[in-house]
LUMMI-546278 format. One record per atom (N, C-alpha, C, CB): x, y, z; residue in one letter; residue number from 0. Coordinates in pm, 1 decimal. Glycine has a CB too. Example, Ala and Ser with C-alpha at 12.3 -4.5 7.8 and 13.67 -1.06 7.14 Angstrom:
2
((1319.0 -569.0 780.0) 'A' 0)
((1230.0 -450.0 780.0) 'A' 0)
((1320.0 -330.0 780.0) 'A' 0)
((1130.8 -447.3 904.6) 'A' 0)
((1285.0 -225.0 708.0) 'S' 1)
((1367.0 -106.0 714.0) 'S' 1)
((1290.0 3.0 787.0) 'S' 1)
((1408.4 -59.8 572.5) 'S' 1)
end
This chain:
115
((15517.7 15083.7 6696.0) 'Q' 0)
((15600.5 15202.9 6702.6) 'Q' 0)
((15514.8 15325.0 6669.5) 'Q' 0)
((15721.5 15192.0 6605.8) 'Q' 0)
((15530.2 15430.2 6747.6) 'V' 1)
((15451.2 15550.6 6727.8) 'V' 1)
((15499.5 15624.9 6603.4) 'V' 1)
((15458.9 15641.7 6851.8) 'V' 1)
((15406.2 15659.5 6517.5) 'Q' 2)
((15437.9 15737.4 6398.2) 'Q' 2)
((15409.8 15884.5 6425.6) 'Q' 2)
((15356.4 15687.6 6275.6) 'Q' 2)
((15491.3 15971.8 6364.4) 'L' 3)
((15477.2 16115.6 6382.2) 'L' 3)
((15449.9 16180.7 6247.8) 'L' 3)
((15603.3 16176.0 6447.4) 'L' 3)
((15352.8 16270.9 6244.8) 'V' 4)
((15316.5 16340.5 6121.4) 'V' 4)
((15308.8 16490.2 6147.6) 'V' 4)
((15181.6 16288.0 6065.6) 'V' 4)
((15392.7 16565.3 6074.7) 'E' 5)
((15394.3 16710.9 6089.7) 'E' 5)
((15300.5 16775.7 5988.9) 'E' 5)
((15537.2 16765.8 6072.7) 'E' 5)
((15255.7 16894.3 6023.2) 'S' 6)
((15177.5 16977.3 5931.6) 'S' 6)
((15190.9 17122.1 5974.8) 'S' 6)
((15027.8 16933.7 5928.7) 'S' 6)
((15142.5 17211.2 5889.9) 'G' 7)
((15141.9 17352.7 5924.6) 'G' 7)
((15243.3 17436.7 5850.9) 'G' 7)
((15164.4 17367.4 6068.1) 'G' 7)
((15332.6 17372.9 5776.2) 'G' 8)
((15429.6 17449.2 5700.2) 'G' 8)
((15361.9 17527.3 5587.9) 'G' 8)
((15536.7 17356.9 5643.6) 'G' 8)
((15422.1 17640.4 5554.4) 'D' 9)
((15361.1 17727.7 5453.2) 'D' 9)
((15464.6 17830.7 5409.5) 'D' 9)
((15232.1 17798.2 5508.6) 'D' 9)
((15423.3 17914.6 5315.8) 'V' 10)
((15503.3 18029.9 5276.1) 'V' 10)
((15452.4 18150.4 5355.3) 'V' 10)
((15495.1 18055.4 5120.5) 'V' 10)
((15543.9 18220.6 5419.2) 'V' 11)
((15505.3 18333.3 5503.0) 'V' 11)
((15604.8 18446.9 5482.8) 'V' 11)
((15498.4 18291.8 5652.4) 'V' 11)
((15559.5 18567.3 5500.7) 'Q' 12)
((15647.2 18682.7 5486.1) 'Q' 12)
((15732.8 18701.4 5611.1) 'Q' 12)
((15565.0 18809.5 5458.2) 'Q' 12)
((15848.8 18763.1 5596.3) 'P' 13)
((15930.4 18793.7 5715.7) 'P' 13)
((15848.5 18870.3 5818.8) 'P' 13)
((16055.9 18875.8 5676.7) 'P' 13)
((15864.0 18830.6 5943.3) 'G' 14)
((15786.1 18891.3 6050.1) 'G' 14)
((15655.6 18820.2 6078.3) 'G' 14)
((15758.1 19032.5 6017.1) 'G' 14)
((15619.8 18726.0 5992.9) 'G' 15)
((15495.3 18653.8 6009.5) 'G' 15)
((15504.6 18540.2 6109.7) 'G' 15)
((15450.8 18600.6 5878.3) 'G' 15)
((15393.4 18469.3 6124.1) 'S' 16)
((15383.7 18361.2 6222.2) 'S' 16)
((15328.2 18234.8 6157.6) 'S' 16)
((15295.3 18403.4 6340.6) 'S' 16)
((15366.9 18122.8 6213.4) 'L' 17)
((15312.9 17992.8 6175.4) 'L' 17)
((15307.7 17905.9 6299.1) 'L' 17)
((15397.8 17926.0 6063.5) 'L' 17)
((15217.4 17810.1 6298.8) 'R' 18)
((15217.5 17708.6 6404.0) 'R' 18)
((15228.8 17571.5 6339.2) 'R' 18)
((15089.0 17718.2 6492.2) 'R' 18)
((15334.4 17502.2 6372.6) 'L' 19)
((15355.0 17366.3 6325.1) 'L' 19)
((15292.7 17268.7 6424.2) 'L' 19)
((15505.9 17336.5 6305.5) 'L' 19)
((15241.1 17159.4 6370.3) 'T' 20)
((15178.1 17056.4 6451.5) 'T' 20)
((15241.9 16922.3 6421.8) 'T' 20)
((15026.6 17051.0 6426.2) 'T' 20)
((15262.7 16844.1 6524.5) 'C' 21)
((15315.4 16709.0 6511.3) 'C' 21)
((15218.9 16616.2 6583.3) 'C' 21)
((15461.3 16697.2 6569.4) 'C' 21)
((15149.1 16535.1 6506.4) 'V' 22)
((15051.3 16442.4 6563.6) 'V' 22)
((15111.1 16302.6 6569.5) 'V' 22)
((14919.9 16442.1 6480.8) 'V' 22)
((15099.3 16240.4 6685.0) 'A' 23)
((15150.9 16105.2 6704.5) 'A' 23)
((15038.4 16003.4 6691.0) 'A' 23)
((15218.8 16092.2 6842.1) 'A' 23)
((15073.2 15884.7 6638.8) 'S' 24)
((14974.0 15778.2 6620.9) 'S' 24)
((14943.8 15706.9 6751.1) 'S' 24)
((15022.2 15677.8 6517.8) 'S' 24)
((15027.5 15732.3 6851.1) 'G' 25)
((15006.8 15672.9 6982.3) 'G' 25)
((15035.7 15774.8 7090.8) 'G' 25)
((15095.0 15549.0 7000.5) 'G' 25)
((15049.7 15727.1 7210.4) 'S' 26)
((15068.8 15816.5 7323.4) 'S' 26)
((15206.9 15880.7 7322.2) 'S' 26)
((15048.0 15741.4 7453.0) 'S' 26)
((15210.2 16014.9 7330.2) 'I' 27)
((15339.4 16083.7 7337.3) 'I' 27)
((15398.3 16074.7 7478.2) 'I' 27)
((15324.2 16231.3 7295.6) 'I' 27)
((15319.4 16026.9 7571.8) 'S' 28)
((15371.5 16006.4 7706.5) 'S' 28)
((15477.5 15897.5 7708.8) 'S' 28)
((15258.4 15971.0 7802.2) 'S' 28)
((15482.2 15817.8 7602.2) 'S' 29)
((15583.1 15713.3 7593.3) 'S' 29)
((15721.3 15768.9 7560.4) 'S' 29)
((15542.7 15611.6 7489.3) 'S' 29)
((15726.4 15894.0 7517.6) 'F' 30)
((15854.6 15955.6 7483.1) 'F' 30)
((15917.8 16019.8 7606.9) 'F' 30)
((15836.0 16061.1 7371.4) 'F' 30)
((16049.3 16001.5 7621.0) 'Y' 31)
((16122.4 16071.8 7726.1) 'Y' 31)
((16124.3 16221.1 7695.9) 'Y' 31)
((16266.8 16016.9 7739.3) 'Y' 31)
((16141.3 16251.5 7569.4) 'S' 32)
((16140.6 16391.2 7525.1) 'S' 32)
((16104.1 16397.3 7378.5) 'S' 32)
((16277.7 16458.4 7549.5) 'S' 32)
((16065.1 16515.6 7335.1) 'M' 33)
((16034.0 16540.8 7195.0) 'M' 33)
((16104.6 16669.5 7153.2) 'M' 33)
((15879.4 16550.7 7171.7) 'M' 33)
((16116.1 16686.2 7022.7) 'A' 34)
((16190.7 16802.2 6974.4) 'A' 34)
((16145.4 16840.2 6835.1) 'A' 34)
((16341.1 16774.1 6975.2) 'A' 34)
((16177.3 16962.2 6798.8) 'W' 35)
((16166.1 17009.6 6661.4) 'W' 35)
((16307.9 17032.8 6609.4) 'W' 35)
((16078.9 17140.9 6652.2) 'W' 35)
((16332.1 16980.5 6490.6) 'Y' 36)
((16457.4 17002.5 6419.9) 'Y' 36)
((16423.5 17073.0 6288.9) 'Y' 36)
((16534.6 16867.2 6394.9) 'Y' 36)
((16526.0 17127.9 6227.4) 'R' 37)
((16507.0 17183.2 6093.8) 'R' 37)
((16628.6 17155.5 6007.1) 'R' 37)
((16479.9 17333.8 6100.9) 'R' 37)
((16601.5 17149.0 5876.7) 'L' 38)
((16706.9 17126.3 5778.5) 'L' 38)
((16691.0 17231.3 5669.5) 'L' 38)
((16701.0 16980.6 5719.3) 'L' 38)
((16787.4 17321.8 5665.5) 'A' 39)
((16785.7 17428.4 5565.7) 'A' 39)
((16877.2 17390.0 5449.2) 'A' 39)
((16830.0 17564.0 5628.4) 'A' 39)
((16849.3 17443.2 5331.9) 'P' 40)
((16933.5 17412.2 5215.5) 'P' 40)
((17079.5 17445.2 5241.0) 'P' 40)
((16884.5 17488.4 5093.1) 'P' 40)
((17166.1 17349.9 5214.2) 'G' 41)
((17309.2 17372.3 5229.5) 'G' 41)
((17359.5 17368.2 5372.1) 'G' 41)
((17344.2 17501.7 5171.2) 'G' 41)
((17272.5 17333.3 5466.2) 'K' 42)
((17312.8 17329.9 5607.4) 'K' 42)
((17285.2 17192.7 5667.4) 'K' 42)
((17238.9 17439.0 5688.0) 'K' 42)
((17343.0 17170.8 5784.7) 'S' 43)
((17317.5 17046.9 5856.4) 'S' 43)
((17187.8 17058.6 5936.2) 'S' 43)
((17435.6 17012.6 5949.3) 'S' 43)
((17128.4 16943.8 5963.0) 'R' 44)
((17007.1 16943.8 6044.2) 'R' 44)
((17040.9 16993.8 6184.2) 'R' 44)
((16943.5 16802.0 6049.9) 'R' 44)
((16956.8 17078.1 6240.2) 'E' 45)
((16984.0 17134.8 6371.3) 'E' 45)
((16858.5 17133.1 6457.2) 'E' 45)
((17037.6 17277.4 6358.2) 'E' 45)
((16879.1 17117.6 6585.6) 'V' 46)
((16768.1 17119.1 6678.8) 'V' 46)
((16721.6 17262.8 6697.1) 'V' 46)
((16808.0 17055.7 6814.2) 'V' 46)
((16591.7 17279.8 6708.8) 'V' 47)
((16532.9 17411.6 6727.4) 'V' 47)
((16485.9 17428.3 6871.9) 'V' 47)
((16415.7 17433.0 6629.4) 'V' 47)
((16411.9 17329.0 6920.0) 'A' 48)
((16357.5 17335.3 7055.4) 'A' 48)
((16326.6 17194.1 7102.4) 'A' 48)
((16230.1 17424.6 7061.0) 'A' 48)
((16330.1 17175.2 7234.2) 'T' 49)
((16300.6 17045.3 7291.7) 'T' 49)
((16201.5 17060.4 7406.5) 'T' 49)
((16429.3 16976.8 7339.9) 'T' 49)
((16130.7 16951.4 7434.4) 'I' 50)
((16038.5 16949.5 7547.7) 'I' 50)
((16043.3 16809.8 7607.7) 'I' 50)
((15891.9 16988.5 7504.5) 'I' 50)
((16061.1 16803.4 7737.8) 'T' 51)
((16072.1 16674.7 7803.7) 'T' 51)
((15935.6 16618.4 7839.6) 'T' 51)
((16157.3 16686.7 7927.7) 'T' 51)
((15936.8 16496.1 7887.7) 'N' 52)
((15812.7 16433.6 7932.8) 'N' 52)
((15748.0 16518.3 8042.3) 'N' 52)
((15839.3 16290.3 7984.0) 'N' 52)
((15829.6 16584.7 8121.3) 'G' 53)
((15778.8 16671.4 8227.1) 'G' 53)
((15752.7 16814.2 8183.1) 'G' 53)
((15874.2 16672.7 8340.0) 'G' 53)
((15756.2 16836.4 8049.4) 'S' 54)
((15726.5 16966.8 7989.6) 'S' 54)
((15830.8 17074.1 8018.1) 'S' 54)
((15594.1 17014.4 8038.2) 'S' 54)
((15951.7 17031.1 8047.4) 'V' 55)
((16061.8 17126.9 8056.1) 'V' 55)
((16106.6 17158.2 7913.6) 'V' 55)
((16181.4 17070.6 8142.9) 'V' 55)
((16117.6 17285.1 7881.7) 'T' 56)
((16149.9 17325.4 7745.1) 'T' 56)
((16289.8 17385.2 7735.7) 'T' 56)
((16047.3 17425.6 7694.1) 'T' 56)
((16343.6 17377.5 7615.5) 'N' 57)
((16475.0 17435.7 7589.7) 'N' 57)
((16477.2 17483.9 7445.7) 'N' 57)
((16590.1 17332.7 7616.8) 'N' 57)
((16544.4 17595.4 7423.1) 'Y' 58)
((16546.9 17656.2 7290.5) 'Y' 58)
((16688.0 17691.2 7249.2) 'Y' 58)
((16459.4 17780.2 7286.9) 'Y' 58)
((16711.7 17683.2 7118.5) 'R' 59)
((16836.1 17737.2 7065.6) 'R' 59)
((16828.9 17889.4 7072.0) 'R' 59)
((16861.6 17688.0 6919.4) 'R' 59)
((16945.2 17947.6 7084.7) 'D' 60)
((16949.4 18093.4 7098.0) 'D' 60)
((16883.4 18164.6 6980.8) 'D' 60)
((17092.4 18140.0 7111.1) 'D' 60)
((16893.8 18109.3 6862.8) 'F' 61)
((16843.7 18179.9 6743.4) 'F' 61)
((16691.1 18181.6 6734.5) 'F' 61)
((16900.3 18115.6 6618.1) 'F' 61)
((16621.0 18110.6 6825.2) 'V' 62)
((16474.4 18115.1 6824.6) 'V' 62)
((16416.4 18161.1 6958.3) 'V' 62)
((16418.8 17978.4 6789.7) 'V' 62)
((16502.6 18181.6 7057.0) 'K' 63)
((16452.8 18224.7 7187.7) 'K' 63)
((16372.6 18353.9 7175.7) 'K' 63)
((16569.1 18243.9 7285.7) 'K' 63)
((16267.0 18362.5 7251.6) 'E' 64)
((16176.4 18478.2 7256.0) 'E' 64)
((16087.7 18487.9 7132.3) 'E' 64)
((16256.5 18606.2 7270.7) 'E' 64)
((16107.0 18399.0 7033.6) 'R' 65)
((16023.1 18403.1 6913.7) 'R' 65)
((15943.3 18274.3 6894.5) 'R' 65)
((16109.1 18428.6 6791.2) 'R' 65)
((16000.2 18161.0 6929.8) 'F' 66)
((15934.2 18032.4 6910.9) 'F' 66)
((15891.7 17975.6 7046.4) 'F' 66)
((16027.7 17933.2 6836.9) 'F' 66)
((15781.5 17898.6 7044.6) 'T' 67)
((15735.4 17831.6 7165.2) 'T' 67)
((15700.2 17687.0 7132.1) 'T' 67)
((15613.7 17905.3 7226.5) 'T' 67)
((15762.3 17595.2 7203.8) 'I' 68)
((15730.8 17453.8 7189.4) 'I' 68)
((15633.7 17416.0 7299.8) 'I' 68)
((15859.5 17365.6 7194.7) 'I' 68)
((15535.4 17334.1 7265.3) 'S' 69)
((15437.6 17290.6 7363.8) 'S' 69)
((15381.3 17156.0 7321.0) 'S' 69)
((15324.4 17395.4 7380.6) 'S' 69)
((15306.4 17094.9 7408.6) 'K' 70)
((15243.1 16967.7 7373.0) 'K' 70)
((15111.2 16954.7 7445.8) 'K' 70)
((15335.1 16848.3 7406.5) 'K' 70)
((15023.7 16873.7 7388.0) 'D' 71)
((14894.5 16840.9 7446.7) 'D' 71)
((14889.9 16689.4 7455.8) 'D' 71)
((14773.4 16899.0 7362.0) 'D' 71)
((14914.4 16637.9 7573.2) 'T' 72)
((14922.9 16493.4 7591.0) 'T' 72)
((14790.3 16426.0 7558.4) 'T' 72)
((14964.9 16459.9 7733.8) 'T' 72)
((14680.4 16491.3 7591.5) 'A' 73)
((14548.6 16432.9 7565.4) 'A' 73)
((14523.6 16415.9 7415.8) 'A' 73)
((14439.0 16520.0 7626.9) 'A' 73)
((14583.5 16503.3 7335.9) 'K' 74)
((14566.8 16497.0 7189.6) 'K' 74)
((14685.1 16429.7 7121.9) 'K' 74)
((14548.3 16637.4 7132.2) 'K' 74)
((14784.5 16387.4 7201.2) 'N' 75)
((14904.8 16325.3 7145.6) 'N' 75)
((14966.7 16413.1 7038.0) 'N' 75)
((14872.3 16187.1 7088.2) 'N' 75)
((14977.2 16539.2 7067.8) 'T' 76)
((15021.3 16637.9 6970.3) 'T' 76)
((15124.3 16732.7 7031.0) 'T' 76)
((14901.8 16716.9 6917.1) 'T' 76)
((15224.2 16766.3 6951.2) 'M' 77)
((15323.8 16865.7 6988.4) 'M' 77)
((15313.9 16981.2 6890.4) 'M' 77)
((15467.6 16805.0 6989.6) 'M' 77)
((15345.0 17099.7 6940.0) 'Y' 78)
((15333.1 17219.6 6857.8) 'Y' 78)
((15463.8 17299.1 6857.6) 'Y' 78)
((15217.8 17307.5 6908.0) 'Y' 78)
((15478.6 17380.3 6755.0) 'L' 79)
((15584.0 17480.9 6753.3) 'L' 79)
((15521.7 17610.1 6700.8) 'L' 79)
((15707.1 17435.4 6664.8) 'L' 79)
((15501.3 17703.5 6791.1) 'Q' 80)
((15451.5 17834.9 6752.3) 'Q' 80)
((15571.9 17920.2 6714.6) 'Q' 80)
((15367.9 17901.7 6867.6) 'Q' 80)
((15571.7 17968.7 6592.5) 'M' 81)
((15684.3 18045.1 6540.9) 'M' 81)
((15637.1 18187.0 6509.6) 'M' 81)
((15745.0 17977.0 6414.6) 'M' 81)
((15692.3 18282.7 6578.1) 'N' 82)
((15659.9 18423.6 6556.8) 'N' 82)
((15782.8 18497.3 6506.7) 'N' 82)
((15606.9 18488.6 6686.6) 'N' 82)
((15759.2 18612.7 6446.7) 'M' 83)
((15867.9 18697.7 6395.8) 'M' 83)
((15964.2 18615.8 6311.0) 'M' 83)
((15944.0 18765.1 6512.3) 'M' 83)
((15909.5 18544.2 6216.9) 'L' 84)
((15991.6 18458.2 6132.4) 'L' 84)
((16087.2 18540.0 6047.3) 'L' 84)
((15903.7 18371.5 6043.4) 'L' 84)
((16204.2 18481.8 6026.9) 'K' 85)
((16308.7 18545.0 5947.3) 'K' 85)
((16336.6 18460.6 5823.7) 'K' 85)
((16437.6 18564.3 6030.5) 'K' 85)
((16390.7 18519.5 5718.9) 'P' 86)
((16422.0 18441.8 5597.9) 'P' 86)
((16511.7 18321.9 5626.1) 'P' 86)
((16488.7 18531.0 5495.2) 'P' 86)
((16602.5 18335.3 5722.8) 'E' 87)
((16690.1 18222.2 5754.6) 'E' 87)
((16615.7 18108.9 5824.6) 'E' 87)
((16805.3 18268.8 5841.7) 'E' 87)
((16490.3 18129.5 5854.4) 'G' 88)
((16408.0 18023.4 5909.5) 'G' 88)
((16351.5 17930.5 5802.4) 'G' 88)
((16295.8 18082.8 5988.9) 'G' 88)
((16378.7 17960.1 5677.0) 'T' 89)
((16334.5 17873.4 5567.8) 'T' 89)
((16402.6 17738.0 5578.8) 'T' 89)
((16364.3 17937.9 5430.6) 'T' 89)
((16321.4 17633.9 5591.2) 'A' 90)
((16376.3 17499.9 5612.2) 'A' 90)
((16261.9 17399.3 5615.6) 'A' 90)
((16459.6 17493.2 5743.8) 'A' 90)
((16299.6 17273.7 5608.8) 'S' 91)
((16204.8 17167.1 5640.5) 'S' 91)
((16213.5 17142.7 5790.2) 'S' 91)
((16234.7 17035.4 5558.6) 'S' 91)
((16099.3 17138.7 5855.4) 'Y' 92)
((16093.3 17121.0 6000.3) 'Y' 92)
((16042.0 16980.7 6031.3) 'Y' 92)
((16002.4 17229.2 6066.4) 'Y' 92)
((16112.6 16916.1 6122.8) 'Y' 93)
((16083.4 16777.7 6157.7) 'Y' 93)
((16057.2 16765.6 6307.3) 'Y' 93)
((16199.1 16685.6 6115.7) 'Y' 93)
((15961.7 16682.5 6342.2) 'C' 94)
((15945.9 16652.0 6484.2) 'C' 94)
((16011.4 16518.0 6514.0) 'C' 94)
((15795.8 16650.2 6524.8) 'C' 94)
((16053.0 16505.1 6635.8) 'L' 95)
((16124.6 16386.2 6681.6) 'L' 95)
((16073.1 16346.3 6818.3) 'L' 95)
((16277.2 16411.1 6686.0) 'L' 95)
((16063.1 16216.2 6837.9) 'G' 96)
((16031.1 16165.1 6969.5) 'G' 96)
((16135.3 16062.8 7008.7) 'G' 96)
((15889.8 16104.2 6972.9) 'G' 96)
((16184.0 16074.0 7132.4) 'W' 97)
((16285.6 15980.9 7182.2) 'W' 97)
((16226.1 15905.8 7299.6) 'W' 97)
((16417.3 16055.4 7223.6) 'W' 97)
((16222.7 15772.8 7284.3) 'G' 98)
((16165.1 15692.9 7390.0) 'G' 98)
((16236.9 15561.5 7406.8) 'G' 98)
((16020.4 15668.8 7363.5) 'G' 98)
((16172.2 15470.2 7476.4) 'Q' 99)
((16233.4 15341.6 7507.3) 'Q' 99)
((16266.7 15262.0 7381.3) 'Q' 99)
((16141.5 15260.6 7596.6) 'Q' 99)
((16186.6 15280.3 7276.8) 'S' 100)
((16209.7 15205.4 7152.8) 'S' 100)
((16303.0 15278.6 7058.5) 'S' 100)
((16078.4 15177.9 7082.9) 'S' 100)
((16359.1 15390.4 7101.1) 'G' 101)
((16454.2 15463.3 7018.3) 'G' 101)
((16400.0 15596.9 6973.1) 'G' 101)
((16492.3 15381.3 6898.6) 'G' 101)
((16451.6 15642.7 6860.5) 'V' 102)
((16416.7 15773.1 6806.9) 'V' 102)
((16320.7 15757.3 6689.9) 'V' 102)
((16542.6 15849.5 6763.5) 'V' 102)
((16216.3 15836.3 6690.5) 'Q' 103)
((16118.9 15834.4 6582.4) 'Q' 103)
((16112.8 15972.6 6519.7) 'Q' 103)
((15979.2 15790.3 6633.5) 'Q' 103)
((16119.2 15980.0 6386.2) 'W' 104)
((16113.8 16106.6 6312.7) 'W' 104)
((15983.8 16115.1 6233.9) 'W' 104)
((16235.6 16120.7 6217.9) 'W' 104)
((15938.2 16236.8 6215.5) 'G' 105)
((15830.8 16260.6 6122.4) 'G' 105)
((15887.5 16283.1 5982.8) 'G' 105)
((15746.4 16380.1 6166.9) 'G' 105)
((15799.3 16307.7 5886.2) 'Q' 106)
((15843.3 16320.0 5747.1) 'Q' 106)
((15879.8 16463.6 5710.4) 'Q' 106)
((15734.9 16269.5 5653.7) 'Q' 106)
((15846.3 16558.9 5796.7) 'G' 107)
((15883.6 16697.7 5775.1) 'G' 107)
((15773.1 16780.8 5712.6) 'G' 107)
((16004.7 16704.1 5689.2) 'G' 107)
((15782.7 16910.7 5738.0) 'T' 108)
((15691.2 17007.3 5677.1) 'T' 108)
((15772.5 17129.9 5638.0) 'T' 108)
((15573.8 17045.6 5774.7) 'T' 108)
((15747.2 17184.8 5519.8) 'Q' 109)
((15830.3 17291.1 5465.5) 'Q' 109)
((15781.2 17429.0 5509.7) 'Q' 109)
((15833.1 17282.8 5313.6) 'Q' 109)
((15873.7 17506.8 5559.9) 'V' 110)
((15847.3 17646.5 5595.2) 'V' 110)
((15934.0 17734.7 5506.8) 'V' 110)
((15875.5 17673.8 5747.3) 'V' 110)
((15872.0 17826.5 5438.3) 'T' 111)
((15944.6 17921.0 5353.9) 'T' 111)
((15911.6 18061.8 5398.6) 'T' 111)
((15909.8 17901.2 5204.0) 'T' 111)
((16015.4 18136.8 5432.1) 'V' 112)
((15998.1 18274.5 5477.3) 'V' 112)
((16054.2 18365.6 5368.9) 'V' 112)
((16069.0 18299.7 5615.8) 'V' 112)
((15964.9 18432.3 5299.2) 'S' 113)
((16007.8 18512.1 5184.7) 'S' 113)
((15906.6 18621.8 5157.2) 'S' 113)
((16026.5 18423.8 5060.2) 'S' 113)
((15958.3 18735.2 5111.9) 'S' 114)
((15869.8 18844.7 5072.7) 'S' 114)
((15839.3 18836.7 4923.6) 'S' 114)
((15933.0 18981.3 5107.6) 'S' 114)
end
């Protein structure tokens, strides 16, 4: 089973940028699609952005025009470029891969947006 490991979380000021990375232990081509989710304090886990095996992307309205999801199949890595971060973006961010063997989650990386 492919393992997913996120990194790149940090403390950043409002308006700042971060790039999250999700590295897979195996081929991400085995996934039908991948996604970034987030879990904020006191809220339910929510999807942020998705990318299909064919690199079709989709974003929640609250991150459109600010976040970009991408992947590098050769590196078995998915990214989330986050620009113009807002305080409400403070959350643990998780990557997910959905494939023939089911759903695989990473352990999460913490993003804190604060002045």
